[in-house]
N, C-alpha and C positions, 0 to 999 in steps of 0.2 A: 537553298534547296528548292523552294517553291518557284524561283525564277527559272532554274534548269528544267523543272517539270513543265513550266509554261512553254519554254522554248521547244522542248521535245514534242509537246502536244501540237504546237503550231506547225512544226515540220511535218508531223504525221498527217495533220489535216491537209496541208499543202500537197503532200505526196498523193494522198487519196484523191484530192480534187484533180490533180494532174493526170492520174491514171484514168479517171472517168471522163476527162475532157476530150474534145475533138482535136484534130491536128492543128487546126487554125487557132483554137483556144489555148492549146499547149504552147504554141509559138508566142502568143500574147503573154501568157503567164511567165515564160522564160525571160522575155524582154522586160517585163515589169519587175521580176526578181533581180535581174541584172542592174536595172535602174535604181532599185531600192538599195542594193548592195553598194552601188557607187555613191549614193547620197549618204549612206551610213559611214562609208570610209572618209568622205569629205568632212562629215561632222566629227569623226574620231580624230582626224588630222588637225582640225580647227581647235578641238579641246586640248590636244597636245601642245599646239602652238600657243594658245592662250595661257595655259598653265606654265609653260616654260618662260614666256615673256613676263608673267606676273612674278615668278620667282627671281628673274633677273632684276626686275625693277625693285623688288624688295631688297635684294642684295645691294644694289646701288644706293638706295635710300638709307640703308643701314650704314654703309661706308661713308656717305655724305654726313649723316648725323654724327658719326664718330669723329670725322675730320673737323666738323664745325665745333664740336665739344673740345677737341684737342687744340683747336685754334684759340679758343677762349682761354684755355689753360696756359698755353704758350705766352699769351699776352700778359697774363697775371705773373708768370714766371719772369718775363722780361722786365716788367714794372718793378718787381721786387729786386731783381738784379741791378737795375738802375740805382735803386736806393743804397746799394752796397758799393757804389763808385768810390774808389780810393781805399776800400777796406780789404784786408787780407782775405783771400778766397779760402774758405773751408766749409765744413758742413753746417755752420751757422746759417749760411745762405740756403742750404738744402732744407733745413728745418723751417726757416721763414717762409719759403715757397710752399712747403708741404702744409703748413698751417693754413695757408690761403686756399689751397686746392681742395682740401677735404679728403675723405677716405677712398673715393673711387679712382682718383688719379694720383700717381706717385711721382716723386722727383728723386733722381739719382745723379749724384755728382761724381765725375771721374777726372782726376788731374794727372796728366801725363806729359812727358817731354816731347817737344816738337823739334825735330832735327832741322827743319827749314828755318824756323825763327830762332833756333838755339835757345829756346826758353820753354818753360812749362806753359801748358794751355789747359783751360778747363772745358769740360764738356758736360752740359746739363741735359739729361734725358728726362723728358716728361712722358710718362707711360700710363695709358688707360688700361684698366683691368675690369672686364665684365661690365663695362658701362655701355648701354645700348646693345648688350650681348656681343661685344666684340673686343678685340685686343689690338691696340695700336700704339705707336710711339713717335715722337719727334724730338730732335735734340738741336741745341745750338752751341756754338763755340763761345767761350768767354776769354777774351784777350787779357793777358796779365802783364803787369810791370815786371822788370827783371827780378831774378831770385834775390839779388842783394838788396832790392827794395821791398822784399817780402811777398812778391807775387800778389800784388794788389789788383783788384778789379779795375780795368780801364774801360769805362762805359762807352765813351765816344768811339774808340776803336772797335769795341764789341758790336755796337750798333751798326757801324759801317760794314762789318764783315758778315752780318746776318744773311742767311739764305734759307728761309722757311718755305717749304714746298706745298703747304696745305691748300692754299688757294688754287694752285695748279691741279692738285688732286681732286678737289671739289669740282672744278670746271670740267675735268676729264670725265668724271662720273656722270655729270649732268649731260654732257655731250654724248656719252655712251647710251643714255636712255633715248635721246633724240634720234640717234643713228641706228637704233636696234633693227627696225624694219628693213632699212637699206642693206645693212650687213647680213641680215638673214637671207635676203634675196640673193646676194652674192654667194653665200654658203650653199644654198640650194642649187645655184648654177654650177658650182664646183661638183656637187653631188651628181648632177646630171652628166657632167663631162666625164666623171670617173666611171659612171655606169656605161657610158658609150665606149670609153677606152677599154673597159674590161672585155668587150666583144671583138677587139681587133686580134690579129694574129698573135698567138701566145709566144712564139719564138722571137718575134720582133720586140714584143713588149718585155720579154725576159731579158733580151740583150740590152734594151734601153735601161732596164733596171740596174744591170751590172755596170753600165757606163754612166750611171747617174745623170741621164739625160734630163730628167725632171728634177729641177732644183727647187730650193726655197720651201720644201715641204714642212720645214719647222714652223711655218706660219699657220699650218692647219691644226 
């Protein structure tokens, strides 16, 4: 409330000084007021930019931390799976992995029939829950011997079929931070182009809209 009172008092004082000033002084006061308003707007926009960038970097850092944590968990799960080479796949493996992972990360095993290989296949999902304040998961396929052989873990084939995407995800988040300013400038260029486009003939613009002349807007 005191801030509003201060603003009102400053405005009243300025208006009083303006009314008492000469024409030349009034012109100077208006120019100074416009310059001050422009500087304040620049500062406001900079604060918005800094805040938004900080929040994006925090989001990236959080996802990177999650992915790195999950990467360690996956390695533990794979090491345990390797020790089950030749053994029948069941939740004994799940429990062994869970014992190694602790309470913040869970292991869930699903065994289903794969029509391509005409055999059962295991899928081990490693899921983070509320670790670093986020939820994430990664899974890997466990290749099994034929059903008549008991669906035993085949580690060599499992290792050869691994496709873990965590390193790629970490790299993409790191690159996102590096490219933030460049992408921001492109976004502002688009904003300027949209503003300019809004001032063209409405009927032409409306026709282009119905004709889908401007494509790829799903990128925005």
